[in-house]
Every structure is written in structure tokens, then in C-alpha cells.
C-alpha positions as CSV (number, residue, x, y, z in Angstrom):
1,X,16.5,-24.2,-4.7
2,X,14.4,-21.0,-5.2
3,X,15.0,-17.7,-3.5
4,X,13.4,-15.7,-1.6
5,X,13.0,-11.7,-3.0
6,X,12.4,-8.6,-2.0
7,X,10.5,-6.4,-4.4
8,X,10.7,-2.4,-4.1
9,X,10.6,0.8,-6.0
10,X,8.4,1.6,-8.6
11,X,7.1,4.4,-10.7
12,X,5.2,6.2,-8.0
13,X,5.7,9.5,-5.7
14,X,6.5,7.2,-3.1
15,X,9.6,5.4,-4.7
16,X,12.0,6.7,-2.0
17,X,10.0,5.6,0.8
18,X,9.6,2.2,-0.4
19,X,13.3,1.9,-1.1
20,X,13.8,2.4,2.6
21,X,11.1,-0.4,3.3
22,X,12.9,-3.0,0.7
23,X,16.4,-2.1,2.2
24,X,15.0,-2.7,5.9
25,X,13.3,-5.7,4.8
26,X,16.2,-7.1,3.0
27,X,18.6,-6.8,5.9
28,X,16.1,-8.4,8.3
29,X,15.7,-11.6,6.1
30,X,19.7,-11.6,5.9
31,X,19.3,-11.3,9.6
32,X,17.6,-15.1,9.6
33,X,20.4,-16.4,7.7
34,X,20.6,-16.3,3.7
35,X,20.5,-13.4,1.6
36,X,17.4,-12.2,-0.3
37,X,17.0,-11.3,-3.8
38,X,16.6,-7.6,-4.6
39,X,14.5,-6.5,-7.2
40,X,14.3,-2.9,-7.6
41,X,11.6,-1.1,-9.8
42,X,13.2,2.0,-11.0
43,X,11.0,5.1,-11.6
44,X,11.2,4.8,-15.0
45,X,9.3,0.9,-14.7
46,X,12.3,-0.8,-15.6
47,X,13.5,-3.8,-13.2
48,X,16.8,-4.5,-12.4
49,X,18.6,-6.8,-9.3
50,X,20.6,-4.9,-6.8
51,X,22.9,-5.8,-4.1
52,X,20.8,-6.5,-1.0
53,X,23.2,-4.7,1.4
54,X,23.4,-1.3,-0.5
55,X,22.6,1.9,1.5
56,X,19.8,4.1,0.7
57,X,22.4,7.0,-0.8
58,X,23.0,4.3,-3.7
59,X,19.5,4.8,-5.0
60,X,19.8,8.8,-5.0
61,X,20.9,9.2,-9.0
62,X,18.3,6.4,-10.2
63,X,19.4,2.9,-10.8
64,X,22.4,2.0,-8.4
65,X,26.2,1.2,-9.7
66,X,26.4,-2.6,-10.6
67,X,22.7,-3.2,-11.0
68,X,21.4,-5.9,-13.5
69,X,18.9,-5.6,-15.8
70,X,15.6,-8.2,-15.8
71,X,12.9,-8.7,-17.8
72,X,9.5,-9.4,-16.3
73,X,6.9,-11.3,-18.4
74,X,3.2,-11.4,-16.7
75,X,2.4,-14.7,-18.0
76,X,2.1,-18.3,-17.2
77,X,5.8,-19.4,-17.0
78,X,7.1,-15.7,-17.0
79,X,8.4,-13.7,-13.9
80,X,11.7,-12.5,-13.6
81,X,14.5,-13.3,-15.8
82,X,18.2,-12.4,-16.9
83,X,19.2,-11.8,-20.0
84,X,21.3,-14.5,-21.6
85,X,23.4,-12.2,-23.7
86,X,23.8,-12.4,-27.7
87,X,23.4,-16.0,-28.1
88,X,22.7,-17.3,-24.8
89,X,18.5,-18.2,-23.5
90,X,17.2,-15.8,-20.8
91,X,17.8,-17.6,-17.1
92,X,14.8,-17.3,-14.8
93,X,15.0,-15.9,-11.4
94,X,13.6,-18.7,-9.4
95,X,11.6,-16.9,-6.8
96,X,9.8,-19.1,-3.8
97,X,8.6,-15.9,-2.4
98,X,8.5,-12.4,-2.8
99,X,7.9,-9.5,-0.3
100,X,6.2,-6.6,-1.8
101,X,7.5,-3.3,-0.4
102,X,6.0,-0.9,-2.9
103,X,4.1,2.0,-1.6
104,X,1.7,3.9,-3.6
105,X,1.2,4.1,-7.3
106,X,1.4,0.7,-9.3
107,X,2.8,-1.0,-6.3
108,X,0.3,-0.7,-4.1
109,X,-3.0,-0.1,-6.2
110,X,-3.5,-3.4,-7.6
111,X,-1.5,-3.4,-10.8
112,X,1.9,-5.1,-9.5
113,X,-0.4,-7.6,-7.8
114,X,-2.2,-8.6,-10.9
115,X,1.1,-8.8,-12.6
116,X,2.7,-11.2,-10.1
117,X,-0.5,-13.3,-10.2
118,X,-0.5,-13.6,-13.9
119,X,3.0,-14.8,-13.6
120,X,2.4,-17.1,-11.1
121,X,4.7,-15.3,-8.5
122,X,3.6,-15.8,-5.0
123,X,3.8,-12.3,-3.0
124,X,3.4,-11.1,0.3
125,X,0.5,-8.3,1.0
126,X,-2.7,-7.4,-0.6
127,X,-4.5,-9.4,-3.2
128,X,-5.6,-7.2,-6.2
129,X,-9.0,-6.7,-4.8
130,X,-7.5,-5.6,-1.5
131,X,-5.3,-3.0,-2.7
132,X,-7.5,-1.5,-5.1
133,X,-10.1,-0.6,-2.3
134,X,-7.1,0.2,0.1
135,X,-5.7,2.7,-2.6
136,X,-9.0,4.3,-3.4
137,X,-10.1,6.5,-1.0
138,X,-13.9,7.3,-2.2
139,X,-14.5,3.5,-2.3
140,X,-13.2,2.7,1.1
141,X,-15.0,5.3,2.3
142,X,-18.0,4.2,1.0
143,X,-17.2,0.7,2.1
144,X,-16.9,2.0,6.0
145,X,-20.4,3.9,5.7
146,X,-22.1,0.9,4.5
147,X,-20.8,-1.1,7.2
148,X,-21.7,1.6,10.0
149,X,-18.5,2.4,10.9
150,X,-18.1,6.2,11.9
151,X,-16.4,8.2,9.1
152,X,-16.4,11.7,8.3
153,X,-18.4,13.2,5.2
154,X,-16.4,12.2,2.0
155,X,-17.2,13.2,-1.2
156,X,-15.9,13.3,-5.0
157,X,-14.4,16.8,-5.7
158,X,-15.0,17.8,-9.4
159,X,-14.9,21.2,-11.4
160,X,-18.5,21.8,-11.1
161,X,-21.5,20.1,-9.3
162,X,-23.4,20.3,-6.2
163,X,-22.6,21.6,-2.8
164,X,-20.7,19.0,-0.8
165,X,-23.2,19.4,2.0
166,X,-21.0,20.2,4.7
167,X,-19.2,23.8,5.2
168,X,-15.3,24.6,4.9
169,X,-12.7,24.5,5.6
170,X,-11.9,21.5,3.7
171,X,-9.4,19.0,3.3
172,X,-8.6,17.9,-0.3
173,X,-7.0,14.6,-0.5
174,X,-5.8,12.6,-3.9
175,X,-8.7,9.7,-4.7
176,X,-5.8,7.5,-5.6
177,X,-3.0,7.5,-3.2
178,X,-1.4,5.6,-0.2
179,X,0.3,8.7,1.5
180,X,0.0,12.1,2.7
181,X,1.5,13.3,-0.4
182,X,-0.7,16.2,-2.5
183,X,-3.5,16.4,0.7
184,X,-4.1,20.0,1.3
185,X,-6.4,21.9,3.6
186,X,-8.4,25.0,2.1
187,X,-10.9,27.4,3.5
188,X,-13.5,27.1,0.6
189,X,-15.3,25.4,-2.0
190,X,-13.8,27.5,-4.9
191,X,-10.4,27.2,-4.0
192,X,-10.7,23.3,-3.2
193,X,-11.8,23.2,-6.9
194,X,-9.0,25.8,-7.9
195,X,-6.4,22.8,-6.8
196,X,-7.8,20.4,-8.9
197,X,-5.8,21.7,-12.1
198,X,-2.9,22.5,-9.6
199,X,-2.1,20.2,-7.6
200,X,-0.8,17.4,-9.8
201,X,-1.4,14.3,-7.5
202,X,-5.6,15.4,-7.8
203,X,-5.4,15.0,-11.8
204,X,-6.5,11.4,-11.4
205,X,-9.4,12.3,-9.1
206,X,-9.9,14.1,-5.7
207,X,-12.0,13.8,-2.6
208,X,-13.4,16.3,-0.4
209,X,-13.6,16.1,3.4
210,X,-14.3,18.5,6.6
211,X,-11.0,19.7,8.1
212,X,-11.6,19.2,11.9
213,X,-8.4,20.4,13.7
214,X,-9.5,18.8,17.0
215,X,-9.2,15.5,15.8
216,X,-5.7,13.8,16.1
217,X,-4.3,10.8,14.3
218,X,-4.6,7.4,15.9
219,X,-3.1,4.0,14.1
220,X,-2.9,0.8,14.6
221,X,-1.1,-2.2,12.2
222,X,-3.3,-5.8,11.8
223,X,-1.4,-8.7,10.2
224,X,-3.6,-11.9,8.6
225,X,-1.0,-14.8,9.2
226,X,-0.6,-16.8,11.5
227,X,-4.0,-15.5,12.8
228,X,-5.9,-12.0,12.5
229,X,-4.0,-9.8,15.5
230,X,-3.5,-6.3,16.2
231,X,-0.7,-4.1,17.0
232,X,-0.4,-1.7,19.8
233,X,-2.0,1.5,19.3
234,X,-0.1,4.4,18.1
235,X,-0.3,8.6,18.0
236,X,1.8,9.7,15.8
237,X,3.2,13.3,16.4
238,X,3.6,16.3,14.5
239,X,7.0,17.8,13.9
240,X,5.1,21.1,14.3
241,X,2.3,22.0,16.4
242,X,1.4,24.8,14.0
243,X,0.9,22.1,11.2
244,X,-2.6,21.4,10.4
245,X,-2.3,17.6,9.4
246,X,0.4,15.1,9.9
247,X,2.0,15.3,6.9
248,X,4.8,13.5,4.7
249,X,7.7,14.9,6.2
250,X,6.4,13.9,9.8
251,X,6.0,10.4,8.6
252,X,8.9,9.6,6.6
253,X,11.8,12.4,6.1
254,X,13.8,10.9,9.5
255,X,16.1,8.7,8.1
256,X,14.1,5.1,8.3
257,X,11.1,5.9,6.5
258,X,8.0,5.5,8.9
259,X,10.2,3.6,11.5
260,X,12.1,7.1,12.6
261,X,8.9,9.1,13.0
262,X,8.2,10.7,16.2
263,X,5.3,9.0,18.2
264,X,3.7,8.0,21.5
265,X,3.5,4.2,21.3
266,X,1.6,2.9,23.1
267,X,-1.0,5.7,22.9
268,X,-2.2,7.1,26.3
269,X,-5.9,7.1,25.8
270,X,-8.8,5.9,27.3
271,X,-9.6,2.4,27.5
272,X,-12.8,2.5,26.5
273,X,-11.8,4.6,23.5
274,X,-9.2,2.1,22.4
275,X,-11.6,-1.2,22.8
276,X,-13.7,0.9,19.9
277,X,-10.9,1.3,18.1
278,X,-9.6,-2.2,18.2
279,X,-12.8,-3.3,17.4
280,X,-13.5,-1.4,14.5
281,X,-10.0,-2.3,13.2
282,X,-11.0,-5.6,13.2
283,X,-14.4,-5.3,11.7
284,X,-12.1,-3.4,8.6
285,X,-9.7,-6.0,8.3
286,X,-12.4,-8.4,7.4
287,X,-14.1,-5.9,5.2
288,X,-10.8,-4.8,3.2
289,X,-9.9,-8.4,2.6
290,X,-6.6,-7.3,4.6
291,X,-3.7,-9.7,3.8
292,X,-0.3,-9.4,5.2
293,X,0.1,-6.5,7.2
294,X,-1.7,-3.3,7.1
295,X,-2.2,-0.1,8.7
296,X,-5.5,1.2,9.7
297,X,-5.6,4.7,10.8
298,X,-8.3,6.7,12.6
299,X,-8.7,10.5,13.8
300,X,-10.1,11.0,17.2
301,X,-10.5,14.0,19.9
302,X,-9.9,11.4,22.7
303,X,-13.9,10.4,22.8
304,X,-15.2,10.8,19.0
305,X,-13.5,8.0,16.7
306,X,-13.6,7.9,13.2
307,X,-12.0,6.1,10.3
308,X,-9.8,7.3,8.0
309,X,-8.1,5.0,5.8
310,X,-6.1,1.6,5.1
311,X,-2.6,1.4,4.2
312,X,-2.4,-2.3,2.4
313,X,1.6,-2.1,2.3
314,X,2.2,0.6,5.4
315,X,5.7,2.1,5.6
316,X,8.4,-0.1,6.9
317,X,5.9,-2.5,6.9
318,X,4.3,-1.2,10.5
319,X,7.2,-3.0,12.0
320,X,7.7,-0.3,14.8
321,X,4.1,-0.7,15.8
322,X,4.2,-4.3,17.3
323,X,5.5,-3.8,21.0
324,X,2.7,-5.2,22.6
325,X,2.3,-8.2,21.6
326,X,6.3,-7.9,20.7
327,X,6.9,-9.2,17.6
328,X,10.3,-9.0,16.0
329,X,10.8,-7.8,12.5
330,X,12.7,-11.1,11.3
331,X,9.5,-13.0,12.7
332,X,7.0,-10.4,10.9
333,X,8.9,-10.8,7.5
334,X,8.8,-14.9,8.1
335,X,5.1,-14.9,8.7
336,X,4.5,-12.8,5.6
337,X,6.6,-15.3,3.5
338,X,4.8,-18.1,4.8
339,X,1.3,-16.7,4.1
340,X,2.6,-15.8,0.4
341,X,3.7,-19.6,0.5
342,X,0.6,-21.2,1.8
343,X,-2.0,-18.8,1.1
344,X,-1.7,-17.6,-2.7
345,X,-4.1,-14.7,-3.7
346,X,-5.5,-15.6,-6.7
347,X,-5.4,-18.6,-9.7
348,X,-6.7,-17.9,-12.6
349,X,-8.9,-20.2,-14.4
350,X,-10.9,-20.9,-17.8
351,X,-13.0,-23.4,-15.8
352,X,-16.8,-23.2,-17.8
353,X,-15.9,-21.9,-21.0
354,X,-16.6,-25.2,-22.7
355,X,-17.3,-23.8,-25.6
356,X,-21.2,-23.7,-26.0
357,X,-21.3,-20.4,-26.2
358,X,-19.0,-20.7,-29.3
359,X,-21.2,-23.3,-31.2
360,X,-24.4,-21.6,-30.9
361,X,-22.9,-17.8,-31.8
362,X,-23.4,-18.7,-35.9
363,X,-22.0,-16.1,-38.3
364,X,-20.0,-12.9,-36.4
365,X,-20.6,-11.1,-39.9
366,X,-24.3,-11.7,-40.0
367,X,-24.7,-10.4,-36.5
368,X,-23.0,-7.3,-37.3
369,X,-25.3,-6.5,-40.7
């Protein structure tokens, strides 16, 4: 019988957080009986199967001891396989459904999702399109604006070009990134542009927003199976009052990923503000094609509310937010796998390619003359 798998790691700045989320998910599934297959994606892009009961420290030096090398083929009949030795054939890793626990980079931008689609592996979390939209801060911001949702101005930051249309200070963010890594607060446009060449997380693109110290973070999770549902609203807390933004250390450096971060949960906010936030979160869930469980981040001063971003593979799979309604972690995981089985993301088809165009094409050489 095919096995359930947990996929984690990946060549991403958020590799370590992904390891924590993957190990948490493996423990949660083991608690329901049976042991999932733990598929580890190394920092160099190689695939391995590891013991699902490992602790985080086993990954400190990279691939843990005892790991078994795997091959992955993104093609029909492909997927994961174990090498068969000198004369033996490769043995397929039969997977019924996989939990994707990869944060940032190719694990959350649609790359991994596209490969799994091509291989016919059923998986949890965003589709290719949903992952790509969630990872692209500029595109997601444009979708929110077009839908009439409240947002801060967000423009593409380039080394040259027009003024942004709003004064500093500014927040500079990687255009493609799933966390707080690479985000900086700067005083003026000249400094922001200088960071393009100095901050490696901005080399693939950057966006610029006004820095609003009066706005604080509010977050809510949304899950799509068995029906669209929102969690309690949380207010993440910064580790120090003198920090300008909720940074990477606030979110993750607490031993349990996002599950160990400081927070006010449920957040003590005005009921009218919470209603507005929930209405906006449901609209974003539909607009962004949320599949699985996602976390939607807002900013607020207690009255004003603006949409910040959507995280399509949130840290710890946002398990800590499900306190009202109460959703046990094991139930959350089981529902993610059920959705993977019963609501597949995409099946490619050549329907319509009936040869009509090829028959009428004539000579290719003649068309090049």
C-alpha cells in the first residue's frame, strides 16, 4: 500500500525552518498511528530519505547520518525512487499523498509543485499558480489593490527610475521571499537603491513600501479543507521594543519554528476591526486560490487595516493558530492529506492537439527562407 510522506528542507534561506516544520509534521502523523516517510531535500538540491524520528540537531551539518539517497524524476511514471544497486532496478517510492513543508525558494514558489504535478505525486498546499502568486510580493500586492482591498503603496525598486510617489523612511523587501529574511528599513531612496547591490536577498528583485512604525502585525490562518475556515487572529510580539519590524528571529529562533514565537492569541482587538480582517482574509483566500493551510498577514494601528502578504506554506503549518476553533494538529495534518487525495492540483493534457496545425504547416525550411 502506498505510504504517506513528508517533504521538507530545500535549497532556500528558510531551509532550517522547513526542517523544523517537517519534523513536527512527521511527529504529528506518527501520533495517528504508522510512520510517514520523511523525504529530505538538501541545501544542494539532492533528495534523501531520513528517519522520521530524528531531532533537529541531526541536520546541523547537512545530510544526517543514515540517510538514503533518492532519485526524483519529474515525468509520468517518475517521482521518487531508491537506487537498485549495481544490477538491480530502481525501486519506486510509492506515495499516496505528501505533505509539503518547504518554506521559501523553490519549495514555496511553485517549482516543487510543478515538478510533483509532472510526476503525478499528490501533495498538500498551494498549486503552482497559488504558490507563485504568494511568493511574488509585487504581483500579490497588485491583485489586492485590484480587488479594492486596503494596502500600503508597493512599487518595484530599481537602481534607476522615477521616485516612488511616497516619502521615506522605507521598507525594502525581497520581491520573491517567504519570510522576513532580507527585509530592511532605510531612511531614503538613495540608501534603498544602494542595498540592491549589497543585500543578496534582493538580487532577484525588490519592492519598496513606506515604513509605518504605527502599524503592528496581525495574522490569521485559513484552511481550505473540508471547507474554507479561518483561525483565531494573533498579534505576534517582537522580542525587543526597539526593533523596527517583526524580524526573522522574532518569528523562528525559539526552538519550535513559528510555534515557539511570542504572541497574543487570540489578539485583543476591536470586534469591528476583527470583522473587517476576517472578511478581507476570506476574500484573499479566494483571490489567491488558497489550498491547504495558509497564513495571511495584516498590519494595523488598531483602526486602520492593510493587507501585507499571504504565506502559502506557513511556519509550523500555522498549527498554533487553531485555538478558536480548536483544530488539533493531527486533524489539521489529516485534512491536508485528504485534500491532496481528493482535490488534486493539476493534470496536464494534450487535448486539442489533434495535428491540424501540423498538417497545414507545410515546409519549415520554406518558412525560414
